[in-house]
C-alpha positions as CSV (number, residue, x, y, z in Angstrom):
1,X,242.0,157.6,196.9
2,X,243.7,157.8,200.4
3,X,245.9,155.7,202.5
4,X,245.5,155.8,206.3
5,X,247.6,154.8,209.1
6,X,246.1,155.0,212.6
7,X,248.0,154.7,215.7
8,X,247.2,154.3,219.3
9,X,246.9,158.2,220.1
10,X,244.4,158.6,217.2
11,X,246.6,160.8,215.2
12,X,246.3,159.7,211.5
13,X,248.5,160.6,208.4
14,X,246.6,160.3,205.2
15,X,248.2,160.6,201.8
16,X,245.7,161.9,199.4
17,X,246.0,160.8,195.6
18,X,244.6,164.1,194.2
19,X,243.7,167.5,195.7
20,X,242.3,168.4,199.0
21,X,239.6,171.0,198.9
22,X,238.9,173.0,202.0
23,X,235.4,174.1,202.6
24,X,232.1,172.4,201.4
25,X,230.1,175.6,200.5
26,X,229.3,176.4,196.9
27,X,232.8,177.1,195.8
28,X,234.2,173.7,197.0
29,X,231.2,171.7,195.6
30,X,231.8,173.5,192.1
31,X,235.4,172.4,192.2
32,X,234.5,168.8,193.3
33,X,232.2,168.6,190.3
34,X,234.6,170.1,188.0
35,X,237.4,167.3,189.3
36,X,234.7,164.5,188.8
37,X,234.3,165.6,185.2
38,X,238.2,165.4,184.9
39,X,238.4,162.0,186.4
40,X,240.6,163.1,189.2
41,X,239.9,161.8,192.8
42,X,239.9,164.4,195.7
43,X,238.9,164.9,199.4
44,X,236.9,167.9,200.7
45,X,237.3,169.0,204.1
46,X,234.5,170.7,205.9
47,X,234.5,172.0,209.6
48,X,230.5,172.2,209.8
49,X,228.4,169.2,209.9
50,X,226.7,169.7,206.5
51,X,227.5,171.4,203.1
52,X,226.9,175.1,202.6
53,X,226.7,175.6,206.5
54,X,226.6,179.6,205.9
55,X,223.5,179.0,204.1
56,X,221.9,176.3,206.3
57,X,222.8,177.6,209.6
58,X,223.6,181.3,209.5
59,X,220.9,182.9,207.2
60,X,217.5,184.5,207.9
61,X,214.1,182.7,206.9
62,X,213.0,185.0,204.3
63,X,216.3,185.1,202.3
64,X,216.0,184.6,198.6
65,X,218.7,184.9,196.0
66,X,219.1,188.7,195.2
67,X,220.2,187.7,191.5
68,X,218.1,185.6,189.0
69,X,218.9,182.0,189.2
70,X,220.8,181.8,185.9
71,X,223.6,183.9,187.6
72,X,223.7,181.5,190.8
73,X,223.7,178.0,189.4
74,X,226.8,176.1,189.8
75,X,228.7,174.4,186.6
76,X,227.3,171.4,184.9
77,X,224.1,171.2,186.7
78,X,221.4,174.1,186.1
79,X,218.6,174.7,188.6
80,X,215.4,172.8,188.2
81,X,213.1,174.5,185.4
82,X,210.0,174.7,188.0
83,X,212.4,177.1,190.3
84,X,211.2,180.7,190.5
85,X,213.4,183.4,189.1
86,X,214.7,184.2,192.6
87,X,214.8,181.0,194.7
88,X,214.5,181.0,198.3
89,X,217.4,179.9,200.7
90,X,215.5,176.5,201.1
91,X,215.2,175.9,197.4
92,X,218.9,176.9,196.9
93,X,220.0,174.5,200.0
94,X,218.1,171.7,198.0
95,X,219.7,172.6,194.9
96,X,223.2,172.2,196.7
97,X,222.3,169.0,198.1
98,X,221.0,167.7,194.7
99,X,224.3,169.1,193.4
100,X,226.6,167.1,195.8
101,X,224.3,163.9,195.2
102,X,224.6,164.0,191.4
103,X,228.4,164.4,191.5
104,X,228.9,162.0,194.4
105,X,230.5,164.5,196.6
106,X,231.0,163.2,200.0
107,X,232.9,165.8,202.2
108,X,234.5,164.6,205.5
109,X,232.3,166.8,207.9
110,X,233.2,168.2,211.5
111,X,237.0,168.4,210.4
112,X,238.4,171.8,211.0
113,X,241.6,172.7,209.3
114,X,244.2,174.1,211.9
115,X,247.1,174.8,209.5
116,X,247.9,174.2,205.8
117,X,251.6,174.6,205.0
118,X,253.8,173.6,202.0
119,X,256.7,171.4,202.7
120,X,259.6,172.4,200.5
121,X,261.6,169.3,201.1
122,X,258.9,166.9,199.9
123,X,257.2,169.3,197.7
124,X,253.7,168.4,198.9
125,X,251.0,170.4,201.1
126,X,250.5,169.3,204.8
127,X,247.0,169.9,206.0
128,X,246.3,169.5,209.7
129,X,242.8,169.0,211.2
130,X,241.1,168.4,214.3
131,X,237.7,167.0,214.8
132,X,234.7,169.4,215.7
133,X,232.1,167.0,217.2
134,X,232.3,164.6,220.2
135,X,231.7,161.3,218.6
136,X,235.3,161.2,216.6
137,X,238.2,162.8,218.3
138,X,241.7,163.1,217.2
139,X,243.9,165.0,214.8
140,X,244.6,164.3,211.1
141,X,247.2,165.3,208.8
142,X,246.6,165.2,205.1
143,X,249.4,165.0,202.6
144,X,248.7,166.3,199.1
145,X,250.0,167.5,195.8
146,X,247.4,170.2,195.3
147,X,245.4,172.3,197.7
148,X,242.3,174.1,196.9
149,X,241.2,176.8,199.3
150,X,237.4,177.3,198.9
151,X,236.5,178.7,202.2
152,X,235.5,181.9,200.7
153,X,235.0,185.5,201.7
154,X,232.3,185.1,204.1
155,X,233.6,182.2,206.4
156,X,233.5,184.3,209.8
157,X,231.2,187.2,211.0
158,X,232.6,190.4,211.1
159,X,231.8,192.0,214.5
160,X,233.3,195.9,215.0
161,X,233.8,197.1,218.4
162,X,231.7,199.8,219.9
163,X,232.4,201.9,223.1
164,X,229.9,201.0,225.7
165,X,228.4,197.9,224.0
166,X,229.1,195.7,227.1
167,X,227.1,198.3,229.1
168,X,224.2,198.3,226.9
169,X,222.2,195.5,228.6
170,X,219.9,194.6,225.7
171,X,220.0,191.7,223.3
172,X,222.7,191.9,220.8
173,X,223.3,189.5,217.9
174,X,225.0,189.2,214.4
175,X,222.9,188.9,211.5
176,X,224.2,185.5,211.0
177,X,222.2,184.2,214.1
178,X,219.0,186.3,213.0
179,X,216.2,184.2,211.7
180,X,212.9,186.1,212.0
181,X,211.5,189.2,213.4
182,X,208.9,187.4,215.2
183,X,210.7,187.6,218.6
184,X,211.1,191.3,218.1
185,X,207.5,192.3,218.1
186,X,206.8,195.7,219.6
187,X,210.5,196.1,220.3
188,X,212.8,199.1,219.0
189,X,215.7,197.6,217.0
190,X,218.9,199.1,216.0
191,X,220.2,197.3,212.8
192,X,223.8,198.4,212.0
193,X,224.6,198.2,208.6
194,X,223.0,199.1,205.2
195,X,223.8,196.3,202.9
196,X,221.4,193.9,201.4
197,X,221.3,191.9,205.0
198,X,220.7,195.1,206.9
199,X,218.2,196.4,204.4
200,X,216.3,193.1,204.3
201,X,216.3,192.5,208.0
202,X,215.0,195.8,208.6
203,X,212.0,195.1,206.3
204,X,211.4,191.7,208.0
205,X,211.3,193.7,211.4
206,X,208.7,196.0,210.0
207,X,206.5,192.8,208.8
208,X,206.4,191.7,212.3
209,X,205.5,195.1,213.9
210,X,208.8,195.9,215.2
211,X,210.6,199.6,214.9
212,X,213.8,199.4,213.3
213,X,216.4,202.1,213.0
214,X,219.1,201.4,210.4
215,X,222.6,202.9,211.0
216,X,223.9,204.1,207.6
217,X,227.6,205.2,208.2
218,X,228.8,205.7,204.9
219,X,227.5,205.9,201.3
220,X,225.5,203.2,199.7
221,X,224.1,202.2,196.1
222,X,220.6,201.3,196.0
223,X,219.1,199.9,192.6
224,X,215.8,198.5,191.9
225,X,216.1,194.9,191.6
226,X,214.1,194.8,188.4
227,X,213.5,197.4,185.7
228,X,210.4,196.7,183.4
229,X,210.3,193.3,184.9
230,X,213.6,192.6,183.8
231,X,216.4,192.0,186.2
232,X,218.7,195.1,186.8
233,X,221.8,192.6,187.0
234,X,220.6,190.9,184.0
235,X,220.3,194.3,182.2
236,X,223.8,195.4,183.4
237,X,225.3,192.1,182.1
238,X,224.0,192.8,178.7
239,X,225.1,196.2,178.5
240,X,228.5,195.6,179.5
241,X,229.0,193.3,176.2
242,X,228.6,196.5,174.1
243,X,229.5,199.4,176.4
244,X,232.3,200.6,178.6
245,X,231.8,200.0,182.4
246,X,231.7,203.9,183.2
247,X,228.9,204.2,180.7
248,X,226.8,201.3,182.2
249,X,227.2,202.8,185.6
250,X,225.8,206.2,184.4
251,X,222.8,204.3,182.7
252,X,222.1,202.5,186.0
253,X,222.3,205.6,188.2
254,X,220.0,207.5,185.8
255,X,217.5,204.6,185.9
256,X,217.9,204.4,189.6
257,X,217.1,208.1,189.9
258,X,214.2,208.0,187.7
259,X,212.4,204.9,189.4
260,X,213.5,205.4,193.2
261,X,214.0,209.3,193.2
262,X,216.2,211.2,195.4
263,X,217.3,209.1,198.0
264,X,219.5,211.7,200.0
265,X,216.8,213.3,201.7
266,X,216.1,210.2,203.6
267,X,219.7,209.8,204.5
268,X,221.1,207.2,201.9
269,X,224.1,209.1,200.2
270,X,225.5,207.7,196.9
271,X,229.2,207.0,196.5
272,X,231.0,209.1,194.0
273,X,232.2,205.9,192.4
274,X,229.6,204.0,190.1
275,X,227.9,200.9,191.3
276,X,229.8,198.5,189.1
277,X,233.3,200.1,189.6
278,X,232.8,200.0,193.3
279,X,232.0,196.3,193.1
280,X,235.1,195.5,190.8
281,X,237.5,197.7,193.0
282,X,236.1,197.4,196.6
283,X,233.7,194.4,196.6
284,X,231.0,196.4,197.7
285,X,227.6,195.0,196.2
286,X,224.8,197.5,195.5
287,X,221.8,197.2,197.4
288,X,218.8,195.6,195.3
289,X,215.7,197.0,196.6
290,X,213.0,194.6,197.5
291,X,210.5,196.9,199.3
292,X,212.8,198.3,202.1
293,X,212.8,201.8,200.3
294,X,208.9,202.0,200.7
295,X,209.3,201.5,204.6
296,X,212.2,204.1,204.7
297,X,209.9,206.6,202.8
298,X,206.8,205.9,205.0
299,X,209.1,206.5,208.2
300,X,208.5,202.7,209.4
301,X,212.4,202.3,209.0
302,X,214.4,205.2,210.3
303,X,217.8,206.1,208.9
304,X,220.4,207.3,211.5
305,X,223.9,208.0,211.2
306,X,226.9,206.4,212.6
307,X,227.2,205.3,216.4
308,X,229.2,207.3,218.7
309,X,228.8,205.0,221.9
310,X,226.3,202.6,223.7
311,X,224.8,203.3,227.0
312,X,222.3,201.4,229.2
313,X,219.2,200.9,227.0
314,X,220.4,203.6,224.5
315,X,222.8,204.5,221.8
316,X,224.4,207.9,221.3
317,X,224.8,208.6,217.5
318,X,227.6,210.9,215.7
319,X,224.9,213.5,215.3
320,X,224.3,213.9,219.2
321,X,221.0,212.5,218.9
322,X,220.2,209.6,221.5
323,X,217.8,206.8,220.8
324,X,216.1,204.3,223.1
325,X,216.5,201.0,222.0
326,X,215.7,197.1,223.2
327,X,217.9,195.3,220.7
328,X,220.8,195.5,218.4
329,X,221.4,193.4,215.2
330,X,224.7,193.7,213.6
331,X,224.3,193.4,209.9
332,X,228.3,194.2,209.7
333,X,229.1,191.4,207.2
334,X,231.6,188.7,207.0
335,X,235.2,188.1,206.4
336,X,237.7,185.3,205.3
337,X,239.2,182.9,207.9
338,X,242.2,182.1,205.7
339,X,244.7,184.0,207.8
340,X,243.6,182.0,210.8
341,X,245.0,178.5,209.4
342,X,246.9,179.2,206.0
343,X,250.5,179.4,206.9
344,X,252.0,181.0,203.7
345,X,252.1,184.7,203.3
346,X,252.9,185.1,199.6
347,X,249.5,184.5,198.0
348,X,246.9,185.7,200.4
349,X,246.7,189.2,201.8
350,X,246.3,189.9,205.4
351,X,242.4,190.3,205.0
352,X,242.5,186.6,203.5
353,X,241.9,187.4,199.8
354,X,244.2,186.7,197.0
355,X,246.7,189.5,196.5
356,X,246.2,189.1,192.6
357,X,242.9,190.8,191.6
358,X,240.3,189.0,189.4
359,X,240.5,187.2,187.1
360,X,244.1,186.2,188.2
361,X,243.4,185.0,191.7
362,X,242.6,181.5,191.3
363,X,246.0,180.1,191.2
364,X,249.3,180.3,193.1
365,X,252.7,178.2,193.3
366,X,253.3,174.7,194.3
367,X,249.9,173.3,193.5
368,X,247.8,176.2,195.3
369,X,244.3,177.2,194.1
370,X,241.7,179.5,195.5
371,X,238.1,179.7,194.7
372,X,235.2,182.0,195.9
373,X,237.4,184.9,196.5
374,X,236.4,187.0,193.5
375,X,233.7,189.3,195.1
376,X,231.8,188.5,192.3
377,X,229.4,186.1,193.9
378,X,228.5,182.6,192.8
379,X,229.1,183.1,189.2
380,X,232.6,184.4,189.9
381,X,233.1,181.2,192.2
382,X,231.9,179.1,189.2
383,X,234.1,180.4,186.6
384,X,237.2,180.0,188.9
385,X,236.1,176.5,189.9
386,X,236.1,175.5,186.4
387,X,239.6,176.9,185.7
388,X,240.9,175.0,188.9
389,X,239.4,171.8,187.9
390,X,240.6,171.9,184.3
391,X,244.2,173.0,185.5
392,X,244.5,170.2,187.7
393,X,242.8,167.6,185.2
394,X,245.4,168.7,182.5
395,X,248.3,167.9,185.0
396,X,246.6,164.8,186.1
397,X,246.3,163.4,182.6
398,X,250.1,164.3,181.6
399,X,251.4,162.7,184.8
400,X,249.1,159.7,184.5
401,X,250.1,159.2,180.7
402,X,253.8,159.4,181.7
403,X,253.4,157.1,184.5
404,X,251.6,154.6,182.2
405,X,254.2,155.1,179.5
406,X,257.1,154.4,182.2
407,X,255.2,151.2,183.4
408,X,254.7,150.0,179.7
409,X,258.5,150.6,179.0
410,X,259.5,148.7,182.3
411,X,257.3,145.8,181.4
412,X,258.4,145.7,177.8
413,X,262.1,145.6,179.0
414,X,261.4,142.7,181.5
415,X,259.6,141.0,178.8
416,X,262.7,141.0,176.5
417,X,264.8,140.0,179.3
418,X,263.1,136.7,179.5
419,X,264.2,135.6,176.0
């Protein structure tokens, strides 16, 4: 698969007979499984020491998949039948480990990609990495015909700047480092952000007898996770087969109003755009309620407006109110890290997302592919992974057939020349 040349300075150059996949999360694994099906060799590069490092190292203990398992499984390998409808994070990690083992995907761990650039002269990609652990050192350059960017939308934590945060004096962390509310018992905690993570962390804090206040700066769609014991997402997918998107949005909002009531009086304003349209155009996922609204109604979770500035032991809000707080948890989301290492500007935007919207953002020029940037979760990543693997497989087979034909012709000519 690869030819290595090691020199005295531990700088290696590896010619890859197939694609290089950057990222060993669900997207990278799905592409690898597809390439195995196509009979194409590949290499997976991963900066962490394990597959799916976001899930293994940067998620809280109580996390479960927000969507039913059939919408979260990867291609060619379903979840075990005994898994619940909403698997826990530990079950999902076990599934991914089994997936990698089943398809014999063995990433090169602790290799952080520093740059990837297309070499116009030789018509190949040059991918430079450095080791990220102490046991192996050195730089490596991979030369490949195809490059698959599978680092996804959630590679780096997004941390906004707040005036006075350095003077606050209390404990501040991003939600990626949060595990459990156990350490916050009896504490007043400001949770910044009202997406699924902010909502779920606030609920977890309540369960551990903390007092959370949740910052809701803008509008947000909150939907029940299930309607009459059927997944809301599943219902929406079914309706989309028969109805236009705007009508499905209206039905979802009517159901939400009937089942959840008017949330504005609690400080939760709905966007003017419907939940599915907002997800498709801006990538903002609606919150699927798993019990947080009950705590908001009871007053155990307080909804507060945007932050003006932090003060020692306190926070001043945009409405002039001041809260005394002990800790801050930033549930402010994640972003792509592609701009930090990918050295082409034509395909990806400044935010590190494909410029072409779904469903056309999976393929670029010169053997470039992207998986995990659809803003449509694991199901969107799986669809793109299948397209990528099949596209590379088709080219691979054509070129292999051409090479075999050329070799056969050359052998035939040599044989004839002996007579």
